[in-house]
N, CA, C and O atoms as a GROMACS GRO file, in nm:
protein
  380
    1MET      N    1  -0.358   2.856   2.294
    1MET     CA    2  -0.409   2.833   2.152
    1MET      C    3  -0.472   2.982   2.149
    1MET      O    4  -0.511   3.058   2.238
    2GLU      N    5  -0.466   2.991   1.993
    2GLU     CA    6  -0.530   3.134   1.947
    2GLU      C    7  -0.685   3.092   1.961
    2GLU      O    8  -0.726   2.979   1.985
    3LYS      N    9  -0.765   3.218   1.941
    3LYS     CA   10  -0.887   3.177   1.941
    3LYS      C   11  -0.942   3.157   1.774
    3LYS      O   12  -1.043   3.094   1.743
    4HIS      N   13  -0.868   3.214   1.699
    4HIS     CA   14  -0.903   3.205   1.548
    4HIS      C   15  -0.756   3.163   1.466
    4HIS      O   16  -0.650   3.215   1.499
    5CYS      N   17  -0.764   3.081   1.377
    5CYS     CA   18  -0.657   3.057   1.278
    5CYS      C   19  -0.624   3.182   1.207
    5CYS      O   20  -0.714   3.240   1.146
    6PRO      N   21  -0.497   3.231   1.209
    6PRO     CA   22  -0.448   3.357   1.152
    6PRO      C   23  -0.440   3.330   1.019
    6PRO      O   24  -0.435   3.428   0.945
    7ALA      N   25  -0.438   3.221   0.969
    7ALA     CA   26  -0.418   3.191   0.816
    7ALA      C   27  -0.596   3.180   0.740
    7ALA      O   28  -0.620   3.216   0.625
    8CYS      N   29  -0.675   3.138   0.812
    8CYS     CA   30  -0.810   3.137   0.749
    8CYS      C   31  -0.896   3.162   0.835
    8CYS      O   32  -1.002   3.116   0.794
    9GLY      N   33  -0.911   3.219   0.950
    9GLY     CA   34  -0.993   3.274   1.060
    9GLY      C   35  -1.089   3.173   1.096
    9GLY      O   36  -1.199   3.206   1.140
   10GLN      N   37  -1.052   3.037   1.078
   10GLN     CA   38  -1.130   2.906   1.156
   10GLN      C   39  -1.119   2.942   1.323
   10GLN      O   40  -1.014   2.978   1.378
   11GLU      N   41  -1.239   2.927   1.384
   11GLU     CA   42  -1.257   2.922   1.491
   11GLU      C   43  -1.185   2.794   1.556
   11GLU      O   44  -1.226   2.685   1.517
   12THR      N   45  -1.096   2.795   1.639
   12THR     CA   46  -1.020   2.668   1.690
   12THR      C   47  -1.094   2.590   1.816
   12THR      O   48  -1.063   2.472   1.832
   13GLU      N   49  -1.181   2.645   1.900
   13GLU     CA   50  -1.250   2.562   1.967
   13GLU      C   51  -1.388   2.567   1.942
   13GLU      O   52  -1.466   2.657   1.973
   14LEU      N   53  -1.421   2.420   1.863
   14LEU     CA   54  -1.549   2.398   1.797
   14LEU      C   55  -1.644   2.376   1.899
   14LEU      O   56  -1.756   2.405   1.858
   15GLU      N   57  -1.643   2.337   2.016
   15GLU     CA   58  -1.744   2.313   2.110
   15GLU      C   59  -1.670   2.293   2.266
   15GLU      O   60  -1.559   2.245   2.287
   16ILE      N   61  -1.756   2.339   2.352
   16ILE     CA   62  -1.696   2.325   2.483
   16ILE      C   63  -1.643   2.188   2.515
   16ILE      O   64  -1.709   2.089   2.485
   17GLY      N   65  -1.526   2.179   2.575
   17GLY     CA   66  -1.484   2.061   2.579
   17GLY      C   67  -1.418   1.959   2.479
   17GLY      O   68  -1.396   1.838   2.486
   18PHE      N   69  -1.389   2.072   2.364
   18PHE     CA   70  -1.337   2.006   2.235
   18PHE      C   71  -1.215   1.934   2.254
   18PHE      O   72  -1.196   1.826   2.198
   19TRP      N   73  -1.116   1.995   2.343
   19TRP     CA   74  -0.997   1.967   2.335
   19TRP      C   75  -0.948   1.848   2.434
   19TRP      O   76  -0.832   1.810   2.448
   20TYR      N   77  -1.064   1.796   2.501
   20TYR     CA   78  -1.038   1.673   2.591
   20TYR      C   79  -0.976   1.557   2.503
   20TYR      O   80  -0.895   1.479   2.554
   21GLY      N   81  -1.005   1.549   2.397
   21GLY     CA   82  -0.946   1.438   2.310
   21GLY      C   83  -0.788   1.435   2.286
   21GLY      O   84  -0.722   1.335   2.258
   22THR      N   85  -0.739   1.569   2.304
   22THR     CA   86  -0.562   1.596   2.294
   22THR      C   87  -0.519   1.523   2.397
   22THR      O   88  -0.402   1.489   2.381
   23GLY      N   89  -0.568   1.483   2.498
   23GLY     CA   90  -0.500   1.401   2.618
   23GLY      C   91  -0.445   1.283   2.558
   23GLY      O   92  -0.324   1.259   2.568
   24TYR      N   93  -0.527   1.204   2.492
   24TYR     CA   94  -0.489   1.084   2.388
   24TYR      C   95  -0.396   1.104   2.297
   24TYR      O   96  -0.319   1.011   2.274
   25ILE      N   97  -0.385   1.203   2.240
   25ILE     CA   98  -0.300   1.217   2.133
   25ILE      C   99  -0.168   1.242   2.189
   25ILE      O  100  -0.064   1.187   2.153
   26SER      N  101  -0.183   1.349   2.301
   26SER     CA  102  -0.053   1.365   2.382
   26SER      C  103   0.009   1.259   2.442
   26SER      O  104   0.131   1.247   2.437
   27TYR      N  105  -0.073   1.168   2.505
   27TYR     CA  106  -0.018   1.017   2.566
   27TYR      C  107   0.053   0.954   2.444
   27TYR      O  108   0.159   0.906   2.485
   28VAL      N  109   0.039   0.933   2.311
   28VAL     CA  110   0.057   0.860   2.211
   28VAL      C  111   0.210   0.942   2.170
   28VAL      O  112   0.314   0.877   2.163
   29LEU      N  113   0.206   1.048   2.154
   29LEU     CA  114   0.308   1.120   2.119
   29LEU      C  115   0.439   1.097   2.224
   29LEU      O  116   0.551   1.066   2.184
   30ALA      N  117   0.407   1.116   2.356
   30ALA     CA  118   0.484   1.102   2.485
   30ALA      C  119   0.527   0.974   2.458
   30ALA      O  120   0.648   0.955   2.469
   31VAL      N  121   0.457   0.882   2.425
   31VAL     CA  122   0.522   0.718   2.426
   31VAL      C  123   0.615   0.689   2.309
   31VAL      O  124   0.714   0.616   2.311
   32LEU      N  125   0.567   0.756   2.212
   32LEU     CA  126   0.675   0.757   2.072
   32LEU      C  127   0.792   0.852   2.099
   32LEU      O  128   0.892   0.836   2.028
   33PHE      N  129   0.793   0.927   2.171
   33PHE     CA  130   0.888   1.029   2.215
   33PHE      C  131   0.975   0.952   2.295
   33PHE      O  132   1.094   0.952   2.262
   34SER      N  133   0.939   0.884   2.395
   34SER     CA  134   0.993   0.771   2.507
   34SER      C  135   1.070   0.659   2.413
   34SER      O  136   1.192   0.642   2.424
   35ILE      N  137   1.002   0.597   2.334
   35ILE     CA  138   1.056   0.498   2.249
   35ILE      C  139   1.165   0.545   2.173
   35ILE      O  140   1.275   0.492   2.184
   36LEU      N  141   1.142   0.650   2.088
   36LEU     CA  142   1.267   0.707   2.020
   36LEU      C  143   1.390   0.758   2.132
   36LEU      O  144   1.507   0.748   2.096
   37ASN      N  145   1.362   0.802   2.246
   37ASN     CA  146   1.434   0.835   2.351
   37ASN      C  147   1.503   0.696   2.390
   37ASN      O  148   1.624   0.694   2.413
   38LEU      N  149   1.432   0.592   2.396
   38LEU     CA  150   1.500   0.488   2.442
   38LEU      C  151   1.614   0.413   2.351
   38LEU      O  152   1.719   0.358   2.384
   39LEU      N  153   1.549   0.434   2.215
   39LEU     CA  154   1.653   0.367   2.110
   39LEU      C  155   1.796   0.453   2.091
   39LEU      O  156   1.907   0.400   2.086
   40TRP      N  157   1.772   0.592   2.081
   40TRP     CA  158   1.934   0.640   2.072
   40TRP      C  159   2.007   0.669   2.206
   40TRP      O  160   2.106   0.742   2.208
   41TYR      N  161   1.946   0.600   2.335
   41TYR     CA  162   2.015   0.609   2.475
   41TYR      C  163   2.074   0.431   2.446
   41TYR      O  164   2.191   0.399   2.471
   42TRP      N  165   1.994   0.354   2.404
   42TRP     CA  166   2.043   0.228   2.384
   42TRP      C  167   2.167   0.186   2.297
   42TRP      O  168   2.258   0.110   2.331
   43LEU      N  169   2.150   0.255   2.172
   43LEU     CA  170   2.268   0.261   2.087
   43LEU      C  171   2.380   0.361   2.136
   43LEU      O  172   2.498   0.330   2.123
   44VAL      N  173   2.354   0.445   2.175
   44VAL     CA  174   2.474   0.522   2.238
   44VAL      C  175   2.543   0.462   2.358
   44VAL      O  176   2.664   0.438   2.354
   45PHE      N  177   2.471   0.439   2.464
   45PHE     CA  178   2.547   0.405   2.607
   45PHE      C  179   2.510   0.264   2.618
   45PHE      O  180   2.587   0.197   2.686
   46GLY      N  181   2.418   0.209   2.570
   46GLY     CA  182   2.381   0.064   2.606
   46GLY      C  183   2.294   0.061   2.723
   46GLY      O  184   2.300   0.158   2.799
   47ILE      N  185   2.207  -0.044   2.751
   47ILE     CA  186   2.112  -0.061   2.856
   47ILE      C  187   2.138  -0.196   2.907
   47ILE      O  188   2.138  -0.299   2.841
   48SER      N  189   2.161  -0.181   3.044
   48SER     CA  190   2.162  -0.328   3.083
   48SER      C  191   2.094  -0.346   3.207
   48SER      O  192   2.087  -0.252   3.286
   49TRP      N  193   2.031  -0.481   3.239
   49TRP     CA  194   1.970  -0.487   3.361
   49TRP      C  195   2.072  -0.488   3.480
   49TRP      O  196   2.037  -0.450   3.591
   50ARG      N  197   2.197  -0.531   3.454
   50ARG     CA  198   2.292  -0.565   3.549
   50ARG      C  199   2.321  -0.444   3.643
   50ARG      O  200   2.340  -0.462   3.763
   51ASP      N  201   2.324  -0.318   3.586
   51ASP     CA  202   2.368  -0.212   3.634
   51ASP      C  203   2.250  -0.114   3.627
   51ASP      O  204   2.141  -0.153   3.584
   52ASP      N  205   2.269   0.022   3.672
   52ASP     CA  206   2.173   0.117   3.676
   52ASP      C  207   2.118   0.191   3.552
   52ASP      O  208   2.034   0.281   3.557
   53SER      N  209   2.174   0.146   3.443
   53SER     CA  210   2.159   0.252   3.312
   53SER      C  211   2.016   0.240   3.284
   53SER      O  212   1.976   0.340   3.224
   54ILE      N  213   1.915   0.144   3.309
   54ILE     CA  214   1.786   0.174   3.295
   54ILE      C  215   1.717   0.307   3.394
   54ILE      O  216   1.622   0.382   3.372
   55ILE      N  217   1.794   0.300   3.490
   55ILE     CA  218   1.729   0.400   3.577
   55ILE      C  219   1.810   0.540   3.542
   55ILE      O  220   1.757   0.645   3.578
   56TYR      N  221   1.921   0.542   3.482
   56TYR     CA  222   1.968   0.664   3.420
   56TYR      C  223   1.861   0.711   3.316
   56TYR      O  224   1.803   0.820   3.306
   57TRP      N  225   1.852   0.586   3.234
   57TRP     CA  226   1.745   0.649   3.094
   57TRP      C  227   1.594   0.692   3.125
   57TRP      O  228   1.521   0.757   3.050
   58LEU      N  229   1.567   0.648   3.235
   58LEU     CA  230   1.396   0.703   3.304
   58LEU      C  231   1.453   0.832   3.357
   58LEU      O  232   1.392   0.929   3.312
   59ILE      N  233   1.555   0.863   3.442
   59ILE     CA  234   1.574   0.992   3.470
   59ILE      C  235   1.576   1.106   3.343
   59ILE      O  236   1.504   1.205   3.330
   60ILE      N  237   1.672   1.062   3.264
   60ILE     CA  238   1.663   1.144   3.129
   60ILE      C  239   1.535   1.174   3.056
   60ILE      O  240   1.500   1.285   3.016
   61ASN      N  241   1.467   1.055   3.044
   61ASN     CA  242   1.355   1.045   2.973
   61ASN      C  243   1.254   1.144   3.039
   61ASN      O  244   1.182   1.225   2.979
   62GLY      N  245   1.261   1.123   3.168
   62GLY     CA  246   1.141   1.224   3.266
   62GLY      C  247   1.159   1.352   3.221
   62GLY      O  248   1.066   1.419   3.177
   63ILE      N  249   1.304   1.402   3.228
   63ILE     CA  250   1.359   1.528   3.236
   63ILE      C  251   1.308   1.581   3.105
   63ILE      O  252   1.239   1.683   3.100
   64LEU      N  253   1.351   1.496   2.977
   64LEU     CA  254   1.326   1.546   2.873
   64LEU      C  255   1.191   1.570   2.814
   64LEU      O  256   1.159   1.657   2.732
   65LEU      N  257   1.109   1.464   2.877
   65LEU     CA  258   0.989   1.471   2.872
   65LEU      C  259   0.912   1.595   2.923
   65LEU      O  260   0.821   1.648   2.859
   66ILE      N  261   0.954   1.634   3.034
   66ILE     CA  262   0.907   1.769   3.089
   66ILE      C  263   0.948   1.892   3.017
   66ILE      O  264   0.874   1.991   3.016
   67LEU      N  265   1.074   1.887   2.949
   67LEU     CA  266   1.118   2.001   2.863
   67LEU      C  267   1.038   2.007   2.722
   67LEU      O  268   1.010   2.114   2.670
   68PHE      N  269   1.006   1.885   2.667
   68PHE     CA  270   0.928   1.904   2.568
   68PHE      C  271   0.793   1.898   2.560
   68PHE      O  272   0.731   1.912   2.455
   69MET      N  273   0.733   1.873   2.695
   69MET     CA  274   0.596   1.897   2.691
   69MET      C  275   0.484   2.017   2.641
   69MET      O  276   0.368   1.997   2.607
   70PRO      N  277   0.546   2.128   2.646
   70PRO     CA  278   0.483   2.215   2.588
   70PRO      C  279   0.471   2.196   2.421
   70PRO      O  280   0.374   2.226   2.353
   71ILE      N  281   0.583   2.146   2.382
   71ILE     CA  282   0.598   2.114   2.212
   71ILE      C  283   0.499   2.001   2.199
   71ILE      O  284   0.407   2.019   2.119
   72LEU      N  285   0.504   1.895   2.260
   72LEU     CA  286   0.402   1.785   2.247
   72LEU      C  287   0.270   1.820   2.260
   72LEU      O  288   0.193   1.779   2.173
   73MET      N  289   0.228   1.888   2.351
   73MET     CA  290   0.102   1.956   2.395
   73MET      C  291   0.026   2.037   2.257
   73MET      O  292  -0.085   2.014   2.207
   74ARG      N  293   0.129   2.135   2.221
   74ARG     CA  294   0.079   2.216   2.124
   74ARG      C  295   0.070   2.124   1.975
   74ARG      O  296  -0.022   2.148   1.897
   75LEU      N  297   0.161   2.028   1.947
   75LEU     CA  298   0.150   1.941   1.843
   75LEU      C  299   0.010   1.843   1.848
   75LEU      O  300  -0.068   1.829   1.754
   76SER      N  301   0.001   1.795   1.948
   76SER     CA  302  -0.124   1.720   1.975
   76SER      C  303  -0.261   1.779   1.960
   76SER      O  304  -0.363   1.712   1.944
   77ARG      N  305  -0.255   1.927   1.966
   77ARG     CA  306  -0.364   2.008   1.948
   77ARG      C  307  -0.376   2.028   1.797
   77ARG      O  308  -0.485   2.018   1.741
   78MET      N  309  -0.292   2.049   1.749
   78MET     CA  310  -0.289   2.053   1.619
   78MET      C  311  -0.298   1.945   1.541
   78MET      O  312  -0.347   1.960   1.429
   79VAL      N  313  -0.262   1.835   1.576
   79VAL     CA  314  -0.312   1.709   1.508
   79VAL      C  315  -0.458   1.667   1.533
   79VAL      O  316  -0.512   1.608   1.439
   80TYR      N  317  -0.524   1.686   1.634
   80TYR     CA  318  -0.655   1.675   1.669
   80TYR      C  319  -0.750   1.747   1.620
   80TYR      O  320  -0.862   1.705   1.589
   81LEU      N  321  -0.703   1.881   1.608
   81LEU     CA  322  -0.785   1.978   1.529
   81LEU      C  323  -0.775   1.941   1.366
   81LEU      O  324  -0.866   1.971   1.289
   82ASN      N  325  -0.672   1.882   1.329
   82ASN     CA  326  -0.695   1.849   1.180
   82ASN      C  327  -0.778   1.744   1.155
   82ASN      O  328  -0.840   1.737   1.049
   83PHE      N  329  -0.785   1.651   1.250
   83PHE     CA  330  -0.924   1.544   1.229
   83PHE      C  331  -1.032   1.602   1.203
   83PHE      O  332  -1.112   1.532   1.140
   84TYR      N  333  -1.075   1.743   1.240
   84TYR     CA  334  -1.208   1.779   1.230
   84TYR      C  335  -1.196   1.910   1.121
   84TYR      O  336  -1.299   1.952   1.068
   85VAL      N  337  -1.127   1.942   1.106
   85VAL     CA  338  -1.113   2.109   1.059
   85VAL      C  339  -1.003   2.069   0.903
   85VAL      O  340  -0.886   2.032   0.897
   86TYR      N  341  -1.094   2.093   0.805
   86TYR     CA  342  -1.021   2.087   0.677
   86TYR      C  343  -0.956   2.217   0.645
   86TYR      O  344  -1.017   2.323   0.657
   87TYR      N  345  -0.817   2.208   0.599
   87TYR     CA  346  -0.756   2.351   0.574
   87TYR      C  347  -0.714   2.362   0.435
   87TYR      O  348  -0.620   2.302   0.383
   88ASP      N  349  -0.808   2.460   0.372
   88ASP     CA  350  -0.806   2.479   0.228
   88ASP      C  351  -0.726   2.604   0.220
   88ASP      O  352  -0.771   2.701   0.281
   89PRO      N  353  -0.625   2.616   0.160
   89PRO     CA  354  -0.543   2.731   0.140
   89PRO      C  355  -0.603   2.849   0.028
   89PRO      O  356  -0.572   2.968   0.026
   90GLU      N  357  -0.679   2.790  -0.046
   90GLU     CA  358  -0.753   2.876  -0.152
   90GLU      C  359  -0.878   2.959  -0.099
   90GLU      O  360  -0.933   3.048  -0.164
   91THR      N  361  -0.908   2.925   0.005
   91THR     CA  362  -1.013   3.018   0.107
   91THR      C  363  -0.965   3.135   0.120
   91THR      O  364  -0.844   3.142   0.140
   92ASP      N  365  -1.034   3.244   0.113
   92ASP     CA  366  -1.035   3.384   0.149
   92ASP      C  367  -0.990   3.377   0.311
   92ASP      O  368  -1.022   3.273   0.368
   93LYS      N  369  -0.918   3.480   0.393
   93LYS     CA  370  -0.909   3.495   0.496
   93LYS      C  371  -1.049   3.580   0.557
   93LYS      O  372  -1.086   3.690   0.518
   94GLN      N  373  -1.102   3.511   0.644
   94GLN     CA  374  -1.249   3.583   0.704
   94GLN      C  375  -1.210   3.646   0.820
   94GLN      O  376  -1.134   3.594   0.902
   95ASP      N  377  -1.268   3.778   0.835
   95ASP     CA  378  -1.233   3.878   0.929
   95ASP      C  379  -1.342   3.900   1.055
   95ASP      O  380  -1.320   3.985   1.141
   0.00000   0.00000   0.00000
């Protein structure tokens, strides 16, 4: 994460330990990602308790979560920062 916003110059770390709350948002995003992953897998391949399709989904979901985790973590930081900092495009860039 950059120290300052490139658009407005706002400092991104407001206080020590500020980013601890992003763990909760990252968890919610990962759960939503898993639910969407389950839906498309269920619609395309089908899931049954009688065969190993749920295990295949868990493996595929785990691999996709590992691959998409950098994106989910960056997204969770942006969402969390937007709770506390209002972006006004009319402000001048501070140097």
